[in-house]
N, C-alpha and C positions, 0 to 999 in steps of 0.2 A: 725248462721243462723236464730235463733229466733229473734235476733236483726234486721236482714235484713227484715224478714217477717213483723216485727212490723212497720218498717219504711215504707215499701212498702204498707202495709195495711193502715197505717195512711195516706199515700198519696192519696189513693182512698176513704178514709172515708168521705171526705168532700171537697168542693171546696176551702176552706181556705188553704189547704195544696197544694201549687203549687210545680212544679218541682224545682224551685229555693230554696224553703224552705227545700225540701228534701235534696238537694245537700248541703245546708248550715248545716243541722243537721249532715249529714255524715262527713262534714269537721270538725265540732266541735268535733265529736266523735274521729276522727283521731288525732286531736290536743290535746284533754284533757284526753282521756281514758288511764288508767294505765295498763290495761290488754292487752297483745299482741294479744290475740284472737279477742278482740273487734276491735282493730285497723285494724287487718287483714280483718275482715268481712266488715268494713267500706270501706276500699280501694277496696275490691272486688266489692262492690256495686257501687262505683264510676266508676270502670272499665266498668260495665255493662251499666251505663248511659252515658258514655263518647262518644259513637258513635252517639247517637241520640241527646244528649244535649251537643254538643261539646263546644259551646261558654260558657255556664253556668259553666260546669265543669272546663274549662280552666281558667276562671276568678277567681273562688272561690277556686279551689283545687290545682292549680299548686304549690303554695308556700308550702302547707302542704305535697304534694307528694315529693317535693325535700327534705323537712325535714325528711321524712321517709327514703329516700335513704341515708341520712347522719347518722341517729341514729339507724336504725333497720337492719343493714347489717348482723347481725347474723342470721336472719330469711330469708331464700332464697325465701319463698313463698310470703311474703308481698312485698319483693323487686321486684319480678316478676310481681305482680299485679300493683305496682306503675309504673314500666317501660312500661307495656302494656297500662296503662291509659294515660301516657304522649305521647306515640306513637299515640294513637287514637286522642288525642287533636291536635298534630302537623301535622300529616300526612294528605295528600290529596288523598291518593291512594284508600282508602276504604270508600268513601262517599256513603251513602245509601240515595236513594230518593232525589237526588240533582237535582233541576230544572236547565234548561239551563241558565236562566237569573241570577242564583245565583252561577254559577261556578266560575266566576271571584272573587266574594266576598269570596267564600270558600278558594280560593288560597291565597287571601290576609290575611285571618284569620290564615292560617298555617304559613305564613311569620311573622305575628305579634306575635304569640305565640313563634315561634322560636327566634325572636329577644328578647323577654322577658327572655327566658330560657338562652340564651348565653350572656345576659347582664352581668351576673356574670360569669366570666371565670372559676371560681371554679366548676361550675355545669358541664362543659364539662370535666374538669379534673376528677371530681367524676365519671362521666360516663365511662371514660377511665379506671379508677381503677376497676370499677365493671366488666368490660370485662375480667379481669384477673380471675374472679371466674369461676370454671369449671362447676358449676351446670347449667344444661340445662335451667332451668326456670329463670335464671338470665342472662346468656350469650346471649341467642337467642333474648329476647326482647331488650337487650342493643344494639345488633348489628342493629336491625331494627330501633330503635330510633335514633342512630347516623347516619344511612344512611338517614333517613328522614330529620334530621337537615342539612346534607350536601346538600340534594336536594333543601331545602328551601333557605338557605343562605350559599352557598358553600364557597365563598372566605373568609368570616368572620370566619366560623368554621375551615376552613383549616389553617388559621393563628393561631388560638388558639391551634390546635393540633400540629402545627409546633413548637411552642415555649414551649409546654408541655414536660417535661423530659420523654424520652423514649415513647412518644406518638405514633409515627408511628410504633415503634418496637412492642408495645403491639398489635397493630392491625394486624401485620404480622403473629402473632401466630395463628390467626384464620384459616389461610390456612393449618395449620398442625393439625387442629382438626379432630378427627376420626369420628365425627358425620357429615354426608354429608350435612344436613340442615344448620348447622352453617357454615361449610366450603363454601357452595355455596352462602349463604348470605354474608359471608365475602368477597367473590369475588365482589359482587355487592357493598359492602361498599367501597372497594378499588377503584372500578371504579369511584364512586362519589368523593372520596378523591383525586385521582390523576388527575382529569379533570382540564386542563389549569393551572397547578401549577408545574413548572419545578423543584423547590427545593424539593417538596415532591416526585416527580417522581424519582429523583436521590436517595433519601433515600430509597424508596421502592425497587428500582433496586439493590442497594447495600446490602439490607437485604435478598438477595438470592431469590427475587421474580421470576426471570426468571426460575430458576431451579424448583421451586415448581409448577409454572403454567404449564410448559412443562410436568412435571410428571403427573399433573391432566389430561391434554389433552391426554397423552398416556394411562392413566388408563381408561379414558372414551371411548377410541376407535378411537382417531384422528378424521378424517372427518366424520366417522360414528357415532360419539357420539351425545349426546343430547344438550339441551340448555346450559348445564354447559360448554361445549366446546366453545359455542358461547360467553358466558360471559367472559371466560378466554381470548379469542382472542381479545375481545373489550378492556380488561384491558391491554393486551400486546400492542395494538395500542396506548392507552393512554400513556404508558411508553416510547414508541419509537418515536412517531411522533413529528417531530420538536425538538428532544432532541439529539443533537450530542453526548453528553457524554454517554447517555444510549445506543445509537447505537454502539458506539465504544466498550463499555463494553460487549454488546451482541455478537459482532463479536469476540472479544478477548476471550470470554468465550466458544467459539466453540459451541454456541447455533444454529448457522446457519445450522450446520450439522444435528441437531436434527429435522429440518423442512422437510427434504427429505421424511420421511415416510408419511407425511401428504398427499402427492400427488401421492401415489401409489394406484390409483383408478382402474387401469387396463382398458381393452377395453370392457366395459360392455354396453349392450343395455338397461339394466333395473337397478333398485336399486338406482335411484336418488330421494331420498325423499326430501321434502321441507327443512327439517333441514340440510340434507347433502349439499344441494346447498348453503344454507346460510353459513354453516361452511366453505365450500371450498372457497366461495366468500371472506369471511373475511381472510382466510389464504393467498389468493392471494394478497389482499390489504396489508397484513402485509409484504409480500415480497417486494411490491412496496414502502412501507415506508422506507425500508432499502436502496433502490437504486433510490430513487426519484431524479430527476434532480435538485430539490431545495436544496438538501443536499450539503455539501462541496465536491468538486470534489475528493479529496483524500479519504474521507470516502466512497463515492459511489464506487470508483474504487476498494478499498480493499474488499468491500462486494461482488461486481461482481465477482472478482477472486475467493473468497471463495465459492460462489455458483457454479462456474464451477468446482472447484476442488473436491467438495463433491458430485457432480452429481445432484444437484438440477436443474440446467438448463436443463440437459438431461431429467430429469423427467417431467419438464414442456413442453418440446418439444414433449414428448410422448403423453401427454394429448392433445396437439395442433393437432397432427396427428391422434388421436383416433376417433372412430366412436361412435355415440350415446351420445355424450357429449351435455348437454343442451346449448342453444344458449347464455344465459347470462354468463355461466361459460366459454364457448369458447371465448367470447369477452373479458372477464376479463383476461383470460390466455394469449391471444394475447397481450394485453396491458402490462401484467407483463413481458412476454418474451421481449417485446420491450425495457423496461427500464433496464432489466438485461443485454442486449447486447449493450445498447446505449453508444458509445464512448469507448468501451472495445474491443481491436483488437482480443484478444484470443476468446472471446465469439462470436464476429461477424464472425470470421472464422469458428467456430464450427456450427453456425446457417446456414452458407452458405453450409455446407456439409450435412445438414439434408435432408433426402428424405421422401416423402410421401409413405405410403404403397400401391402403385398402380402398375398396370402392363401396360407398363413398369414403373419403379419408376421415379417420377418427383421430382425436388427440391422443398422444402417447400416454397421457395420464389415464385416460379411460381404458385403453387397451391393457395397461398394467393392472388397473383395479379389477378388470375382468378376470385376470389370472389370480389375483389375491383371493377373491371370493369363490373361486372354483376349487372345490375340494379334491378334484382329480389331479391338480397340479402338484409338483413336488413340494415338500414342506420347506426346503431351503429357498426355493424360488419365491414362495409366498412371503417368507420372512424378508427376503431382499426387496420385494415390491413394497411391503409395508414400510421398510426403512427408507426407501426412495420417496414415498409419499410424505413421511414425516420430515425428511430433509427439505422437500419442496415447500412445506408449510412453515419451516423453522424461521422465525423472525420475518415472515412474509405476510403482512396483513392484507396486501392486495390479493395474493393467492388464496388466503383464507376466505376473503369476501367472495371470490369467484366460485369456490367450492360450495359455500353456504347458499349462494344465490341460485345454484342449480336445484336446490330443494324448495325454494319459495314458489308459491302458486303462480306468480306472474311470469316466471321464466321457464316453467315446465312445458315441454313440447307436447301439445295436445294431440298431434297426429301419431305420436309414438314411434316415429320412424327412426329416431336416434336415441341412444342411451346416454344419459349424463352421468357424471361422477356421483352426484347426490343420489340418484336412483340406484346405482350400484351399491353405494354404502348402505342405503336403507334395506336393499335386498339382502345384503350380507348380514345386516344387524338382526334381521328377523328370520333367517333361514334355519334349517334344522341342523346344520353343521356348527358345532360349538366353536371350532377354530375360526370359521368365518364370522361368527358373532363377535368373538374377541377382537379379531383384526379390524373389523368394521367399526367397533366401538372405540378402539384406540385411535384409529385414523380420524374418526369424527371428533374425538377429543382434541386432537392436534389442530383441527380447524378452528377450535375455540380457544386455544392456548393464548393467554395474555391478550385477549381481544374481547372487551366487554360489549362492543357493538355487535359482533357476530353472535354472542350469547343471547342478546336480546332478539336479534333477527331470527334465530333458530326457534324461538318460541312461537313464531308464526306458522311453522310447518304443520300441516294437517295431513293425516293419513287416512285412506279409505280402508277400513278393516274388512267389510263384506257388503254385498249388495243389500240395500234397504236400510242399513244402519248408518247413523250420522258419522262423519269423520271425527277422529280423535287427534289430539295433538301428539307430536313426537315424544314430548316429555311424559305424557300420560301413558302412551304405549310402552315406553321403557319400564315404567313402574308396574304396569300390568304383567309384563313378562317376568319381572322379578317376583311378583307375588304368586306366579304359577309354579314355582319350584323347579326351574330348569337345571341344567348341568352347572357344576361349580364354575367352570371356565366361562360360561355364558354370563352367569350372575356377577362374577368378578369384573368382566369387561363392562357390563352395563353400570355397575356401581362406580367404576373408575370414570366412565363418561359422565355420570350424574354429578360426581364430586367435582370434576373439572368444570362442568357447566355451571354449577351453583356457586362456586367460589368466586368472590369479588363481584357478584352480580345479585344485589338485593331483589331485583325484579324477578329473576328466575327463582329465587327462594320463595318469594310470595306465590308464584304460580305453583310451585311444588307443594307448598303448605295448603293451598286452596283446595286441593283434593283431600278430603277428610280421612281417606283410607291410608294415606302414606305414613303419617306419624304413628298410628297404632301398629302398622306392619313393621316399621323399624324398631319400635320399642319391644314388640313381641320377639323379633329375631334376636335382639341383643339380650333379652332377659332369659331366654331358654338356655338350658345346659345341654349343649350338643357335643358331638365328637370333635376330634382334632381337625378333621377335614373341613368342618363347618366353622371353626374358630376364625379363619380368615374372612369369611363372609360376615361374621358377627363384627369383626373389627372394622370392615368397610362400612357396614350399616351404622356403627357408632361414629365413624368419621363423617358420614353424610348427615347424620342428625346433628353433630357438632357444628358442621358448616351451616346448617339451617338455623342454628342459634347465633353463631358468631356474626353472620352476615344478614341477620334479620333486622329489617327496618321498622318492626312493630306496626306494620300497616294492617295486620289481621288481629283483631282483639282476642280471638280464641287461641291464637298461636303466637302470642308475644314471647319475648325472651324469658321473662320471669316465669310464665306459665309452663313453658317447655322445660325449664330447669326443675320446677316443682314436679313435673311429670316424671322426669328422669330420677329424681330423688325418691319418689314413691314407688315406682314400678321396677326400677333397675338398681338404684343406689349409685351415688357418685363414685365411690371407690371401685365398684364393679364396672361402671361405665369406663373409667379411665383404664382399668385393667384390660377390658376388651379392646379399647382403642390401641393399646400397646401391642396387641397381637400382630398388627401389620408390620411394624418395623422389626419385630423379632422373628419374622418368618425367614426360613433359610433361603428362599428365592428372592427376597427383598434386596439383600446386600449384593447379590449377583447382578440384578437388573440395574442397580444404582451405579455400577462401575463404568459403563460406557453406553453411549446412545444406541448402538446397533443392537437390534433384537436377535441375539445369537443363542439359540437353544438347541440342545441335542435331540429333543423330540417334542411333539406338541404338548405333552403332559407338563413340561416345564415352562410353558408359555403362560405365565400368570401376571407378572408385573411389567409395567412400562417404565422406561427410564425417566421420562418427564413427570410421571405420576409420583415416583419416589421423591422427586424434589418437592412436589406439592405436599406430600405427607410430612416431610421434614420441616416444611415451613409452617404447616397448620397444627401439628400435633401439640406443640407447646402453647400456642395462643388459645386453642380450644380448651385445653386443660385449665388454663387460668380463667377463661370465660365461664366454665362450669362452676368454679368455686367463688366467683364474684357475687356480691349482694346486689340488690336492685338499686340501692343508693349509689353504689360505686359505678354501676352501669350508667345511671343518669349523669353523674359527674363526668364520667369519661365521654359521654355523648356531647355534653356541653363543651368540654375542653376540645374535643375533636372539631366541633363546628367552629369554635373560636380560632383554632389553629388553621382550619381551612380558609377562614376569612383572611387571616393574617398572611397566609401563604399566597392567596390571590393578590393581596396588596403588594407583597414583596415581588411577586412575579411581574406585576404591572410596572413596578419601578425598575426591575431588571431589564424589562423590554425597553423602557424609556431610555435607560442608560446605554443599552446596546445601540439604539437608534442614534443617540448623541455621539457615540463612538464612530459610527458610520459617517455622520456629518463632519466630525473632526477630521477623518481621513480625507474626505472630499476637499475640505478647506486647505489641508496641507498640500494636496496636489495642486490646487489653484495657486497657492503661494509659491510653490516651486516653479510653476509656469510663469508667474509674474517676475520671479527672479531672473529667469532666462531671458525674458523680453527686456528687462531693465539692463541686463548686461549688453545685449545687442544694441540698445539705444545709446548707452554710454560709449560704446565703440564707434557708432556713427557720429556722435557729437565730437569725439576726439579727432576723427578724420576731418570733419568740417573745420575745426579750429586750425588744424595744420594747413588746410587749403587756404583759409583766409589769410594766414600768416604769409603764405607764398604769394598771394595776391598783393599784400602790402609791400613785400620785398620787390616784386616786379614793378609796382607803381613808383616806388622810390628811385629805382634804377632809371626808369623812363623819365622821371622828372629831372634827374641830374643830367641826363643826356640832352634834354631839351634846353636846359639852362646854359650848357656849353655852346650850343648852336647859336643862341642869341648874342653871345659875346663877339662873334666874327662878322657882323654885318656893318663894316666901316668903309671899305674901298670897293672899287669895281671888281678887282681880282678876288678880294675877299667875298664880294657878293656872288661872283660866279661860283666860288667854292661852296658858299652857303647853299646855292641852289642844288648842287649835287648832294650836299649833306641833308638838305631838307627832304629831297626825294627818298634818300635811304632811311631817314628817321621816320618819315611818314609811313613807309612800308613796315618798319618795326612796330610803329604805333598801331597800325592796322592788325598786325599779328597779335599784339598784346591785348587789343580789344576783343579779338576772336577768342583768345584764351579766357578773358574775363567773362565773355558770354557763355562759353561752355561750362565754366566753373559755377556761374549763377544758375544754369540749368541743372547742374548736379545738386546745387543747394536746394533748388525747388523740389526735386525728386525726393531728397532726404527729408525735407519738411513734410512732404506728402506721406512718407512712411511714418513719421512721428504722429501725424494726424490719425492714420489708421491704427497705430499702436494705442493712442488715447482712446479711440473707439473700442478697441479690444478690451482695454482696462474697464471701460464702462460696462460692456456687455458681460464680462466675466466676474463682475462684482457680485458677491453673495446677496441673496434676497433678504429683506428685513425679517426678523423673527428667528434668526439662527441663534440658538441659546447655548453656546459653548464658549469656554474661556479662550480657546484657540481662535475664535472669530474676532475677539477683541485684539488679539495679537496680530492677526492678518490685517485688520483694519488699520492699526497703527503703522504697520509696515507699508501698506498701500498709500497712506497719507504722506509718509516720508518720501516714498518714490515719486508721488505727484509733485511734492514740493521741490524735489530735485529737478524734475522735468521742467517745472515753471522757471526755476533759476537758470537752467541751461537754455531754455527758449528766450529768456530775457537777455542773456549774454549774446546769443545768436542774433537777436534783434538789434542790439547795440552795434555788433560787428557789421551787420548789413547796413545800418545807418551810416557808420563811418566810411564804409566802402562807397556808399552812394555819394557822400560829400566829396570823396576823393575823385570819383568819376566826373562830378560837376567841375571841380578844379581843372581836371584834365581837359574837359570840353572848352573851358575858358581859355586855357593856354593854346589850344588848337586854333581858336578863333583869332587870338593875337598873332599867331604864326601866319595865318592866312592873310591878315591885313598887311603884315610886313612883306609878304610875297607880292601882293598886288602893288604896294608902293614901290617896290624895287622894279617892277615891270614898267612903271611909268617914268623912271629916272632917265636923265639926259645922257646920251652916249659921250664917250671921252673924245676931246678934240684931237685932231691929227690923224685920225683914221679915215679911210675912204668910205664913201657912202655905201659902196657894195658890201664892205665888211660889216658896217653898222646894220644894213638891211638883213644880212645873213644872221647876225647875232640876235637882232630883234625877232626874226622869225623863230629862231631856236628858243628864245625866252618865252615867246607867246605859246609855242607848243608845250613847253614844260609847264607853263602856268595853267594851260587848259587841262593838262593831265592832273596837276595838283588840285585844281578846282573840282574835277570829277571825283577824285579820290576823297577830297574833303566832304563833298556832298554825300558820298556813300558812308563816310564815317559818321556824319550827322544822323543819317537814317538808322545806323546801327546803335548809336548812342540813344536815340529816341526809343528804339525797341527795348534796349536794356532798361531805360527808365520805366517803361510800362511794365516790364517784368518785375522790377523792384517794387512797384506799387502793388502788383498782384501778391508778391511775397508778404508785403506788410499786411494785406487783407487776410491772408492765411494765418499770419501770426495773431492777429486780433481774434480770429475765429478760434484758434487754439486756446487763447487766454480765456475766452468765454466758456469753452468746454471744460477747462480746468476748474473754473469757478463752479460750474454745475456739479462736477464730480466731488468737489470739496463739500458742497451742501449735502449731497447724498451720503458722504462719509460721516458728516456730523449726525445725520439721522440714524445711520447704522450704529454709531457708538452709543446713542441713547437706547436703541433697541437691545444692544448687547448688555448694557448695564441692567436693563429690566430682566433680561433672560438670566443673567447671573444671580440676581436677587431671587428669582423664582426657583432656580436650582438649589440655592442655599436653603430655601424653605422646604423643598422636597427632601433634602438630605437630613434636615432636622426631624422631619416627620418620619423618615425611614429609621432614624436612630431610636425614636420613641417606640415605633412598632417592634423593633428588635428587642428593646428592653421588655416590652409586654410579652413577647414570645418567650423570652428567657424566664420570666416569672411564671408563666403558665407551664412551661416545661418542668420547673421546680415543683409546681403543684402536682404534676403528673407523677414525678418521681416519688413524691411523698405518698401518693395514692398507690404506689406499687406498679404503675403502668410503665412498661419499657419504653424508653425514649432513645431513638437512633441518634448517634453522634453526627450523622451526615448533615442534619439540619444546622447544627451548630457550626460545622465546618463551612457550610455554604454561607451562613450569616457572617462568619469571620472573613471569608473570601470577599463578601460584598463590601464590608468595611474597608478591607485592603484596597479594593478597586476604587472606592470613593476617595480614599487618601491619596492613591496614586494619581487620580484625575486632578485633585486639588494641587498636588506637587507639580504636575505637568503644566497646569495653567500658570502657577507662580513662575516656573522657569521660563515659559514663553513670554510672560509679562516682562521679566528682566531682560530678555533678548530684545 
């Protein structure tokens, strides 16, 4: 401090010490002083001088300050002073006492110092590394300095940060700083960093920026938050606007669902602060960024569906129908709802069901239309309502039909208690306010856009002009108002409505030409030499007359195509007619309206053209010009070619539908084949288990037979006989257990055979019906026949195994009988001499007891063998039934193969016929080209695609046949 006072005191001591000399001394001290305190004091003095003497400090001290940043990183205080000084030099935000004439010079000064600083890219990299310091006195000045650099020379600094390793990632850490000042300035830094740079926007988005920003908005209170919420919303717009990758990431991350709480403002009459209005306005704009018509259609559609599913659209409609909402928020909400429902059928249907909280409840569409045709409403609000109505009807034929139906006589409420959308449109169409006329005409034209059915239905509308006079049609009333010479805006609106109505609708053209006053009026308007203001009306009249020629079906003899062309040539002249037609696309407001769908005009005088109408003009201007110069013979040839093409197109469409149906049948058959494969695998597994069980039965039987043979060899002496009795009792018990096992195994066999029978029944029921005419059917039939043959072979094997088992059981029964006879013979044998009668009696009693037990057990074994024999007979009957079922299925398979062969032959004939039709179409198109008629390449592509599909179907059938 003593050093600083000395310097400043020296500065005022005499005139020889100027500011430049003081700054030079401070810079020398920064560069040469060895004490850190001296350098720190010198940098602090430079900071205090940098605001007032910006140029001098910047020229002399910038290099030294950068050197301090490189060498004195260990001292956070001097680093903070150096960063603050550089910020004061580069920034234009805090200029003091700057005169108006020097403002531009000051801005240039900041840009020049920025250019000097970033000339060495290492300086920006050094600044990024300093931002990693957690010290507040280093991090905060660093954030401000980098933000100022981005404001001065954004693209250059962005490129340096982009190529710097982990440059963007370091800056993303600022959002997680616990100190709100640094976090908030970090948001401002990222705003400047992401402006107009798609690569950095993607990196920031994938660094979890969406999650952090939405958390900050929630913490700050959503729409009730302060300026921090505003800054976060601006940063979100930078990340999402015109960036399809980030929009898709935002949608897939389920961040759209987190936007719903933003709009839970309730029905409040107060509490709308200026900051809340600003925040909500930015939130609505962010929703519009996601569903903008300029986005790819697929991305817009997915976002629209997500907004409906999470309830965001419902919340917006609540704000739309709420009371006390500021006018600008209401207008932006209408525009937002418009783009959320545009072209999305589900959202459009929901919007049609929304009712306003009135008594009685009225549809939201009716309430909005009442505002549109009310001349006392703000102009921007009326434009927003018109845009909402256009978006509701965009690609919505159902909604178009509902609007037109409110005009038809059968649906008009006779009591007059309720006002319909159609009545409001008619009221606006014929009111004294030209802006209401234009809006109603454009809205009604959108109800007819690309919908020939509603154009014909609108011809039925009748209007009561006055009491006692007969009603006139809506078409006639429109032409009557045109002939009365109303305002230009009214006439332009009505002419756009008539052009939209008559285009692609010959019946409407006939009704228009049926009024004999219409054609003379149009030719008179076109032929006159009027001022520049009337040239647009002349061009629209020429377009309407051209539409009446091009879409004329020659049903009126007095106004056939050729006669109308002759009339133009005599009264107007072809060249003059084409020149007047070109007035439309040359108008200065035409190109402005063609840029985007939203009707955004600075004032009502600029509301002349509609976006969809500019598309219609672009489409019809060329074809009308060609139609005017064509001769009658060329028209006749063109009509014949058109009719022929329509016939061929209908035939091709028929075959396309047929092939589409066959593809569906093919998919069904593939599913059936997969099901049969699974069932066949299960059956093979069951048969394998049965084979293993039968083998086990054979092994057990052989073992039992060997054991019984050994017992028969020991019946020689009394002692051997006594031992034999013991063995017999044991072996009989074993034999009983073996027979129990045989019985259980045969029951298992029987259940498995029942499963096979049910599987065969399933095969029979899932068999495709005769008449299936696809190559895959033949493949499926061949596979089914192979599967049935395998089943027959497996059943025959099982039958033979059961027969062998039955014979083995019979042998076992015989051997049991022989054993019983031997036992009875032994019981009757004579006792051995030498023993006492008491011992003999005791042995005899024991033998008789054993014999009775053996006889009882043998009897039980006979009963069990009898039951097994009956079960074997039942199994044989089931096998016979299965064989008969297989024979029936085989017959049905043979019939099905014959039907498939016939179907294949029929399909080959159809393909030959289709090839002939394509050849005819190709020759007719060549004729059209020779006649000068434009032929779209789409038809040829579709024909090529059709041939490719047929070839692919034939290849698939061949491959399946090989399989």
